[in-house]
KOLDO-315419 format. One line per 10 residues: their letters; for each residue x, y negated, z of N, C-alpha, C. Coordinates in nm, 4 decimals. Example, Ala and Ser with C-alpha at 12.3 -4.5 7.8 and 13.67 -1.06 7.14 Angstrom:
2
as	1.3190:0.5690:0.7800:1.2300:0.4500:0.7800:1.3200:0.3300:0.7800  1.2850:0.2250:0.7080:1.3670:0.1060:0.7140:1.2900:-0.0030:0.7870
This chain:
192
mcamargeae	-0.0138:-1.6254:-0.4029:0.0815:-1.6798:-0.4985:0.1570:-1.7949:-0.4331  0.2820:-1.8111:-0.4703:0.3612:-1.9197:-0.4133:0.3149:-2.0534:-0.4704  0.3695:-2.1613:-0.4186:0.3308:-2.2947:-0.4621:0.3610:-2.3166:-0.6104  0.4593:-2.2452:-0.6610:0.4952:-2.2598:-0.8013:0.3882:-2.1953:-0.8890  0.3307:-2.2721:-0.9749:0.2282:-2.2201:-1.0651:0.2932:-2.1328:-1.1721  0.2159:-2.0395:-1.2250:0.2658:-1.9526:-1.3309:0.3154:-2.0374:-1.4477  0.2463:-2.1477:-1.4753:0.2879:-2.2362:-1.5835:0.4282:-2.2906:-1.5650  0.4664:-2.3182:-1.4414:0.6024:-2.3666:-1.4130:0.7056:-2.2604:-1.4495  0.6801:-2.1365:-1.4110:0.7722:-2.0271:-1.4441:0.7793:-2.0065:-1.5954  0.6641:-2.0128:-1.6618:0.6608:-1.9979:-1.8078:0.7393:-2.1105:-1.8753
aelaaylavf	0.7228:-2.2327:-1.8251:0.7930:-2.3478:-1.8826:0.9440:-2.3352:-1.8630  0.9854:-2.2921:-1.7439:1.1286:-2.2721:-1.7173:1.1870:-2.1678:-1.8114  1.1155:-2.0568:-1.8268:1.1635:-1.9495:-1.9140:1.1707:-1.9969:-2.0598  1.0677:-2.0659:-2.1063:1.0663:-2.1154:-2.2445:1.1807:-2.2142:-2.2688  1.2040:-2.3051:-2.1745:1.3126:-2.4023:-2.1886:1.4479:-2.3311:-2.1927  1.4631:-2.2315:-2.1087:1.5878:-2.1552:-2.1048:1.6109:-2.0826:-2.2371  1.5067:-2.0151:-2.2874:1.5224:-1.9382:-2.4117:1.5425:-2.0286:-2.5332  1.4971:-2.1530:-2.5254:1.5250:-2.2480:-2.6332:1.6743:-2.2804:-2.6385  1.7407:-2.2775:-2.5240:1.8841:-2.3056:-2.5169:1.9660:-2.1780:-2.5391  1.9176:-2.0662:-2.4849:1.9904:-1.9389:-2.4910:1.9017:-1.8296:-2.5520
pedagalepl	1.8681:-1.8403:-2.6804:1.7784:-1.7416:-2.7423:1.8353:-1.6001:-2.7419  1.9658:-1.5867:-2.7295:2.0273:-1.4542:-2.7270:1.9857:-1.3714:-2.6053  1.9259:-1.4344:-2.5047:1.8817:-1.3620:-2.3841:1.7356:-1.3166:-2.3921  1.6689:-1.3409:-2.5033:1.5256:-1.3097:-2.5156:1.4963:-1.1624:-2.4899  1.5785:-1.0729:-2.5422:1.5533:-0.9300:-2.5240:1.5582:-0.8879:-2.3783  1.6593:-0.9331:-2.3064:1.6741:-0.8971:-2.1652:1.5610:-0.9539:-2.0800  1.5033:-1.0662:-2.1235:1.3997:-1.1330:-2.0445:1.2584:-1.1060:-2.0953  1.2451:-1.0214:-2.1962:1.1127:-0.9876:-2.2491:1.0215:-0.9272:-2.1423  1.0703:-0.8382:-2.0551:0.9806:-0.7866:-1.9495:0.9245:-0.8974:-1.8599  1.0046:-0.9974:-1.8272:0.9556:-1.1098:-1.7474:0.8499:-1.1873:-1.8251
rqqlergedv	0.8744:-1.2145:-1.9539:0.7766:-1.2858:-2.0360:0.6444:-1.2104:-2.0383  0.6506:-1.0779:-2.0489:0.5290:-0.9972:-2.0505:0.4569:-1.0020:-1.9156  0.5304:-0.9995:-1.8062:0.4673:-1.0114:-1.6742:0.3933:-1.1437:-1.6621  0.4566:-1.2508:-1.7086:0.3923:-1.3820:-1.7038:0.2680:-1.3840:-1.7920  0.2766:-1.3256:-1.9088:0.1625:-1.3203:-2.0005:0.0449:-1.2452:-1.9381  0.0759:-1.1407:-1.8602:-0.0299:-1.0634:-1.7932:-0.0849:-1.1349:-1.6700  -0.0252:-1.2471:-1.6320:-0.0730:-1.3225:-1.5169:-0.0231:-1.2713:-1.3837  0.0828:-1.1922:-1.3831:0.1363:-1.1385:-1.2580:0.1971:-1.2490:-1.1721  0.1920:-1.2301:-1.0425:0.2565:-1.3216:-0.9489:0.4044:-1.2843:-0.9422  0.4846:-1.3451:-1.0261:0.6255:-1.3091:-1.0353:0.7110:-1.3735:-0.9262
csrhnftghl	0.6507:-1.4570:-0.8423:0.7307:-1.5080:-0.7314:0.7021:-1.4322:-0.6023  0.6169:-1.3320:-0.6063:0.5922:-1.2487:-0.4890:0.6977:-1.1403:-0.4799  0.7660:-1.1356:-0.3690:0.8672:-1.0326:-0.3505:0.8053:-0.8939:-0.3370  0.6726:-0.8866:-0.3327:0.6027:-0.7580:-0.3271:0.5582:-0.7113:-0.4660  0.5947:-0.7850:-0.5683:0.5692:-0.7418:-0.7057:0.6893:-0.6554:-0.7451  0.6704:-0.5247:-0.7424:0.7825:-0.4345:-0.7654:0.8006:-0.3944:-0.9108  0.7271:-0.4577:-1.0004:0.7647:-0.4497:-1.1410:0.8897:-0.5350:-1.1583  0.8853:-0.6544:-1.1023:0.9971:-0.7474:-1.1036:0.9507:-0.8826:-1.0550  1.0415:-0.9592:-0.9958:1.0047:-1.0921:-0.9484:1.1247:-1.1867:-0.9560  1.0926:-1.3156:-0.9442:1.1929:-1.4202:-0.9537:1.2728:-1.4318:-0.8253
taagivlsad	1.3990:-1.4635:-0.8432:1.4836:-1.5110:-0.7352:1.5512:-1.6373:-0.7890  1.6159:-1.7116:-0.7023:1.6820:-1.8352:-0.7451:1.8155:-1.8467:-0.6749  1.9122:-1.9044:-0.7449:2.0467:-1.9133:-0.6893:2.1148:-2.0415:-0.7342  2.2165:-2.0780:-0.6587:2.2981:-2.1934:-0.6921:2.4383:-2.1514:-0.7304  2.4811:-2.1925:-0.8482:2.6213:-2.1810:-0.8869:2.6787:-2.3179:-0.8527  2.7468:-2.3252:-0.7385:2.7924:-2.4534:-0.6851:2.9426:-2.4662:-0.7087  2.9788:-2.5650:-0.7882:3.1196:-2.5925:-0.8151:3.1683:-2.7065:-0.7278  3.2975:-2.7012:-0.6950:3.3598:-2.8131:-0.6242:3.3638:-2.9331:-0.7185  3.3822:-3.0520:-0.6618:3.3804:-3.1748:-0.7419:3.4856:-3.1733:-0.8526  3.5980:-3.1037:-0.8311:3.7016:-3.0972:-0.9350:3.6795:-2.9817:-1.0332
hrkvllihhk	3.5703:-2.9072:-1.0160:3.5300:-2.7955:-1.1052:3.6277:-2.6792:-1.1035  3.7098:-2.6698:-1.0003:3.8097:-2.5626:-0.9940:3.7661:-2.4463:-0.9053  3.6680:-2.4693:-0.8179:3.6262:-2.3660:-0.7235:3.4755:-2.3481:-0.7278  3.4322:-2.2294:-0.6861:3.2904:-2.1960:-0.6784:3.2598:-2.1515:-0.5359  3.1416:-2.1876:-0.4882:3.0956:-2.1521:-0.3548:3.0322:-2.0132:-0.3590  3.0819:-1.9229:-0.2747:3.0299:-1.7865:-0.2693:2.9980:-1.7466:-0.1261  2.9068:-1.6502:-0.1147:2.8757:-1.5898:0.0145:2.9105:-1.4420:0.0071  2.9405:-1.3842:0.1223:2.9546:-1.2377:0.1290:2.8235:-1.1856:0.1868  2.7472:-1.1153:0.1015:2.6131:-1.0684:0.1375:2.6240:-0.9411:0.2206  2.5600:-0.9402:0.3374:2.5688:-0.8256:0.4281:2.5085:-0.6988:0.3686
nfkrwqqpgg	2.3912:-0.7079:0.3063:2.3265:-0.5875:0.2528:2.3966:-0.5336:0.1295  2.4334:-0.6224:0.0369:2.4949:-0.5785:-0.0884:2.6447:-0.5554:-0.0749  2.7029:-0.6049:0.0368:2.8454:-0.5860:0.0661:2.9349:-0.6339:-0.0496  2.9064:-0.7548:-0.0966:2.9862:-0.8136:-0.2044:2.9786:-0.9658:-0.1959  3.0769:-1.0290:-0.2594:3.0742:-1.1738:-0.2767:2.9819:-1.2063:-0.3931  2.8978:-1.3075:-0.3754:2.8055:-1.3487:-0.4800:2.7642:-1.4928:-0.4558  2.6844:-1.5458:-0.5477:2.6339:-1.6813:-0.5353:2.5280:-1.6865:-0.4245  2.5135:-1.8009:-0.3548:2.4033:-1.8135:-0.2596:2.2701:-1.8152:-0.3341  2.1729:-1.7462:-0.2818:2.0425:-1.7409:-0.3462:1.9507:-1.6433:-0.2763  1.8292:-1.6349:-0.3258:1.7336:-1.5429:-0.2648:1.5964:-1.5561:-0.3265
hieqndatpr	1.5000:-1.5026:-0.2557:1.3622:-1.4970:-0.3040:1.2950:-1.6340:-0.3021  1.1988:-1.6492:-0.3918:1.1124:-1.7671:-0.3932:1.0213:-1.7569:-0.2702  1.0022:-1.8663:-0.1998:0.9145:-1.8677:-0.0827:0.7877:-1.9463:-0.1129  0.6901:-1.9309:-0.0258:0.5571:-1.9901:-0.0468:0.5595:-2.1398:-0.0739  0.6487:-2.2133:-0.0101:0.6482:-2.3591:-0.0250:0.7429:-2.4099:-0.1339  0.8082:-2.3217:-0.2078:0.8965:-2.3642:-0.3162:0.8121:-2.4013:-0.4380  0.8225:-2.5270:-0.4817:0.7439:-2.5719:-0.5965:0.8047:-2.5266:-0.7284  0.9365:-2.5115:-0.7321:1.0056:-2.4709:-0.8540:1.1205:-2.3777:-0.8174  1.1714:-2.3018:-0.9132:1.2915:-2.2227:-0.8853:1.4105:-2.3119:-0.8462  1.4179:-2.4341:-0.9012:1.5247:-2.5279:-0.8631:1.5179:-2.5594:-0.7140
daarrevlee	1.3952:-2.5812:-0.6636:1.3783:-2.6080:-0.5206:1.4256:-2.4890:-0.4378  1.3906:-2.3699:-0.4819:1.4317:-2.2485:-0.4103:1.5838:-2.2354:-0.4101  1.6479:-2.2645:-0.5227:1.7940:-2.2556:-0.5304:1.8595:-2.3526:-0.4326  1.8132:-2.4777:-0.4296:1.8698:-2.5769:-0.3361:1.8499:-2.5330:-0.1917  1.7289:-2.4831:-0.1605:1.7002:-2.4383:-0.0244:1.7911:-2.3228:0.0150  1.8075:-2.2256:-0.0742:1.8909:-2.1094:-0.0436:2.0375:-2.1490:-0.0210  2.0899:-2.2395:-0.1029:2.2279:-2.2851:-0.0843:2.2430:-2.3466:0.0543  2.1507:-2.4338:0.0925:2.1576:-2.4984:0.2238:2.1441:-2.3959:0.3364  2.0458:-2.3060:0.3262:2.0237:-2.2076:0.4322:2.1437:-2.1147:0.4506  2.2007:-2.0688:0.3420:2.3044:-1.9667:0.3515:2.4441:-2.0212:0.3740
tgqrvgqphl	2.4681:-2.1498:0.3395:2.6040:-2.2034:0.3506:2.6148:-2.3341:0.4280  2.5032:-2.4028:0.4501:2.5076:-2.5352:0.5109:2.5430:-2.6454:0.4119  2.5652:-2.6102:0.2855:2.6035:-2.7071:0.1822:2.4796:-2.7724:0.1215  2.4752:-2.9047:0.1226:2.3661:-2.9769:0.0564:2.4041:-3.0020:-0.0887  2.3064:-2.9835:-0.1787:2.3274:-3.0126:-0.3209:2.2101:-3.0960:-0.3705  2.2351:-3.1755:-0.4732:2.1299:-3.2579:-0.5322:2.0606:-3.1849:-0.6453  2.0271:-3.2582:-0.7478:1.9620:-3.1992:-0.8641:2.0632:-3.1159:-0.9431  2.0175:-3.0081:-1.0051:2.1106:-2.9302:-1.0866:2.1527:-3.0078:-1.2119  2.2679:-2.9694:-1.2655:2.3175:-3.0281:-1.3894:2.2266:-2.9902:-1.5052  2.2194:-3.0775:-1.6019:2.1549:-3.0430:-1.7283:2.2442:-2.9418:-1.7994
vrgkptplhi	2.1823:-2.8510:-1.8728:2.2562:-2.7510:-1.9489:2.2252:-2.7751:-2.0954  2.3296:-2.8087:-2.1714:2.3136:-2.8476:-2.3116:2.2065:-2.9556:-2.3260  2.2101:-3.0490:-2.2289:2.1207:-3.1634:-2.2318:1.9795:-3.1373:-2.1829  1.9537:-3.0185:-2.1309:1.8179:-2.9825:-2.0897:1.8154:-2.9399:-1.9429  1.7024:-2.9669:-1.8738:1.6880:-2.9226:-1.7348:1.6489:-2.7746:-1.7309  1.7480:-2.6897:-1.7382:1.7245:-2.5460:-1.7455:1.8296:-2.4730:-1.6624  1.8012:-2.3507:-1.6219:1.9055:-2.2745:-1.5528:2.0280:-2.2558:-1.6424  2.1424:-2.2425:-1.5806:2.2642:-2.2069:-1.6523:2.2551:-2.0628:-1.7013  2.1881:-1.9795:-1.6245:2.1786:-1.8367:-1.6566:2.0549:-1.7802:-1.5877  1.9817:-1.6951:-1.6561:1.8790:-1.6129:-1.5910:1.9286:-1.4700:-1.6035
sahfipanaa	1.9665:-1.4139:-1.4914:2.0216:-1.2791:-1.4889:1.9119:-1.1803:-1.4531  1.8922:-1.0808:-1.5377:1.7986:-0.9717:-1.5083:1.8819:-0.8581:-1.4531  1.8604:-0.8238:-1.3265:1.9384:-0.7143:-1.2701:1.8520:-0.6232:-1.1835  1.8880:-0.4974:-1.1868:1.8144:-0.3900:-1.1208:1.8520:-0.3842:-0.9735  1.7504:-0.3747:-0.8887:1.7698:-0.3620:-0.7443:1.7301:-0.2200:-0.7043  1.8212:-0.1441:-0.6457:1.7872:-0.0069:-0.6069:1.6846:-0.0046:-0.4936  1.6192:0.1079:-0.4786:1.5218:0.1262:-0.3702:1.5900:0.1042:-0.2358  1.5134:0.0504:-0.1412:1.5634:0.0270:-0.0056:1.4646:0.0913:0.0910  1.4951:0.2117:0.1345:1.4052:0.2860:0.2225:1.3835:0.2134:0.3552  1.4859:0.1465:0.4064:1.4738:0.0763:0.5343:1.3685:-0.0344:0.5278
kgepahwhyd	1.3533:-0.0967:0.4118:1.2533:-0.2025:0.3942:1.1253:-0.1499:0.3308  1.1248:-0.0226:0.2926:1.0079:0.0342:0.2261:0.9859:-0.0222:0.0875  1.0952:-0.0574:0.0194:1.0852:-0.1180:-0.1129:1.1328:-0.0208:-0.2200  1.0507:0.0000:-0.3230:1.0975:0.0818:-0.4352:1.1966:0.0024:-0.5214  1.2627:0.0707:-0.6111:1.3508:0.0035:-0.7063:1.2691:-0.0966:-0.7889  1.3315:-0.2072:-0.8246:1.2623:-0.3105:-0.9015:1.3645:-0.4029:-0.9668  1.3149:-0.5000:-1.0410:1.4005:-0.5959:-1.1098:1.3940:-0.7327:-1.0439  1.5083:-0.8002:-1.0422:1.5171:-0.9407:-1.0042:1.5505:-1.0204:-1.1296  1.4811:-1.1316:-1.1466:1.5113:-1.2275:-1.2521:1.5656:-1.3508:-1.1815  1.6984:-1.3591:-1.1758:1.7663:-1.4592:-1.0950:1.7900:-1.5858:-1.1770
frylftadaq	1.7167:-1.6927:-1.1441:1.7312:-1.8223:-1.2089:1.8484:-1.8932:-1.1412  1.9607:-1.9026:-1.2119:2.0845:-1.9579:-1.1553:2.1082:-2.0989:-1.2079  2.1089:-2.1957:-1.1162:2.1238:-2.3372:-1.1501:2.2643:-2.3849:-1.1145  2.3145:-2.4779:-1.1927:2.4485:-2.5320:-1.1757:2.4446:-2.6606:-1.0937  2.5209:-2.6615:-0.9847:2.5323:-2.7779:-0.8967:2.6802:-2.8113:-0.8773  2.7065:-2.9337:-0.8338:2.8402:-2.9752:-0.7927:2.8290:-3.0318:-0.6517  2.9293:-3.0029:-0.5700:2.9305:-3.0532:-0.4320:3.0745:-3.0720:-0.3876  3.0936:-3.1518:-0.2845:3.2257:-3.1655:-0.2242:3.2544:-3.0388:-0.1450  3.3679:-2.9762:-0.1715:3.4062:-2.8565:-0.0956:3.4273:-2.8986:0.0496  3.3603:-2.8288:0.1383:3.3702:-2.8621:0.2798:3.3656:-2.7353:0.3625
vlhhqeeevs	3.3921:-2.7510:0.4911:3.3807:-2.6384:0.5831:3.2338:-2.5983:0.5882  3.2088:-2.4705:0.5822:3.0726:-2.4203:0.5727:3.0290:-2.3510:0.7006  2.8994:-2.3479:0.7201:2.8390:-2.2765:0.8330:2.7411:-2.1771:0.7733  2.7820:-2.0508:0.7681:2.6979:-1.9536:0.6989:2.5855:-1.9015:0.7882  2.4808:-1.8576:0.7211:2.3643:-1.7968:0.7854:2.4057:-1.6596:0.8383  2.3749:-1.6306:0.9631:2.4174:-1.5045:1.0242:2.3336:-1.3849:0.9815  2.2067:-1.4064:0.9473:2.1155:-1.2948:0.9209:2.1569:-1.2116:0.7995  2.1861:-1.2766:0.6867:2.2151:-1.2049:0.5623:2.3576:-1.2237:0.5122  2.4302:-1.3185:0.5694:2.5600:-1.3587:0.5168:2.6677:-1.3348:0.6219  2.7753:-1.2644:0.5828:2.8843:-1.2417:0.6780:2.9952:-1.3461:0.6643
aagwflldap	2.9998:-1.4179:0.5502:3.1007:-1.5225:0.5307:3.0590:-1.6088:0.4119  3.1134:-1.7299:0.4082:3.0937:-1.8194:0.2941:3.2251:-1.8905:0.2700  3.2557:-1.9163:0.1443:3.3808:-1.9848:0.1155:3.3887:-2.0332:-0.0273  3.4919:-2.1135:-0.0522:3.5199:-2.1680:-0.1846:3.6313:-2.0865:-0.2469  3.6111:-2.0428:-0.3727:3.7079:-1.9582:-0.4421:3.7355:-2.0137:-0.5809  3.8589:-1.9935:-0.6289:3.8902:-2.0294:-0.7663:3.7976:-1.9535:-0.8603  3.7659:-2.0135:-0.9743:3.6702:-1.9539:-1.0669:3.7126:-1.8163:-1.1158  3.8426:-1.7910:-1.1227:3.8894:-1.6608:-1.1692:3.9317:-1.5686:-1.0552  3.8953:-1.6020:-0.9322:3.9292:-1.5177:-0.8173:3.8533:-1.3854:-0.8239  3.9103:-1.2785:-0.7714:3.8404:-1.1494:-0.7710:3.7039:-1.1560:-0.7013
eaafiaatlq	3.6899:-1.2427:-0.6044:3.5630:-1.2554:-0.5330:3.4497:-1.3030:-0.6240  3.4832:-1.3698:-0.7331:3.3820:-1.4233:-0.8251:3.3419:-1.3233:-0.9338  3.3851:-1.1987:-0.9243:3.3592:-1.0990:-1.0292:3.2101:-1.0771:-1.0537  3.1266:-1.0798:-0.9493:2.9835:-1.0532:-0.9661:2.9166:-1.1569:-1.0564  2.9672:-1.2788:-1.0580:2.9062:-1.3840:-1.1409:2.9935:-1.4191:-1.2609  3.0779:-1.3270:-1.3032:3.1695:-1.3532:-1.4147:3.0950:-1.3937:-1.5422  2.9838:-1.3270:-1.5738:2.9087:-1.3612:-1.6954:2.8524:-1.5023:-1.6875  2.8066:-1.5409:-1.5695:2.7544:-1.6764:-1.5513:2.8659:-1.7790:-1.5649  2.9816:-1.7506:-1.5051:3.0944:-1.8438:-1.5149:3.1474:-1.8512:-1.6576  3.1437:-1.7415:-1.7311:3.1851:-1.7450:-1.8711:3.0925:-1.8362:-1.9519
rlrtlpefqa	2.9641:-1.8292:-1.9242:2.8693:-1.9183:-1.9932:2.9020:-2.0639:-1.9610  2.9341:-2.0925:-1.8367:2.9714:-2.2279:-1.7965:3.0880:-2.2788:-1.8801  3.1870:-2.1938:-1.9007:3.3071:-2.2339:-1.9748:3.2784:-2.2660:-2.1212  3.1640:-2.2223:-2.1741:3.1313:-2.2473:-2.3150:3.0496:-2.3738:-2.3367  3.0024:-2.4356:-2.2302:2.9164:-2.5529:-2.2456:2.9990:-2.6749:-2.2848  2.9632:-2.7384:-2.3961:3.0428:-2.8533:-2.4407:3.0354:-2.9730:-2.3457  2.9209:-2.9926:-2.2820:2.9076:-3.1116:-2.1968:2.9518:-3.0893:-2.0534  2.9914:-2.9664:-2.0183:3.0344:-2.9404:-1.8818:3.1418:-2.8332:-1.8826  3.2636:-2.8736:-1.9024:3.3736:-2.7789:-1.9085:3.4310:-2.7580:-1.7691  3.4233:-2.6337:-1.7195:3.4813:-2.6000:-1.5895:3.6330:-2.6174:-1.5990
gs	3.6887:-2.6666:-1.4905:3.8329:-2.6828:-1.4853:3.8834:-2.8091:-1.5540  3.7902:-2.8892:-1.6061:3.8336:-3.0124:-1.6742:3.8388:-3.1279:-1.5787
């Protein structure tokens, strides 16, 4: 099991659902995995496991930091699997942003006054024969950060490019639902 205790994952999920109860149905399988005591931060749990990501906005809130993922062949938020030394999904998100883009970020923004992800996306990952992985689910804990837009140095292994894009740019289509949620938050209006 990773450094993150099951209780930490349960607490994160409960805090998130208190803010966004409309997502309870989509996240019920994750809640059940936690209830059964499964190691949801192990990437070898092929029922489903946690990933973490950073939704990083420029200081003026007009641009979002994206990577072009080599395997998925699309622009998306920087993020990835929870690792053994990650104490929380927030730690994993910060680490992934730094590893994949060279961008340092601090603590994530509060969401509706609470320390919770901006979005937990449940998405299906197809089987990958090259890695010997069956199809499974990712529960992507996406945290909101702000940083100064700067020249980036992307990770060569998984990332073919990194850049800053306007929130409504075609490159941001994969995270459109997350960005739409951002636009609805009263205490953090994108583009303001």
